[in-house]
N, C-alpha and C positions, 0 to 999 in steps of 0.2 A: 504494500500500500504506500509506504514511504516513497518508493521509486516512482510511482505514478504521480504523486503530488509534486515531486521534484521536477519531473519532466514538464508538467503543466506550468509550474512556476518559471521555468526557463523561457517560456513563450511570452511572458509578461515583461514589458520594457521597464527599466528603472526599478527593479525589485531585487533586494538581496535578502535571502533567508538566512537568519543567524540565530544562534542560541540552541539550547538543548532540545526544545520542541521542534525547531526547524531542521536541525541536523540529526534528530532522533538519537541522541546520545547524552550521557550524564556529564555534567561539567561542575567542578568546584568553582567558586567565585574568582579565584586567581586565574583559572583557565579561561573563564568567560571574558575577563578583561583582555587577556593575551590574545584570544581568538578574535575579539572585536577589533583590536588594533591591527592584527594581520589582515583581516578582511578590509579594513579601511585602506590600508596600503595597497592591496590588490585591486580594489574596486573603485576607489575614489581618486587616487592620485594617478 
């Protein structure tokens, strides 16, 4: 089911799925901040 939603989201312009619900995995808060900064560098800059 996750893969189906991920494929649908790829078709939407200007959307970035992020976080444990969007990535379907558990994150501690320090990992959440680290991942958010990584995605910012990849997607925004």
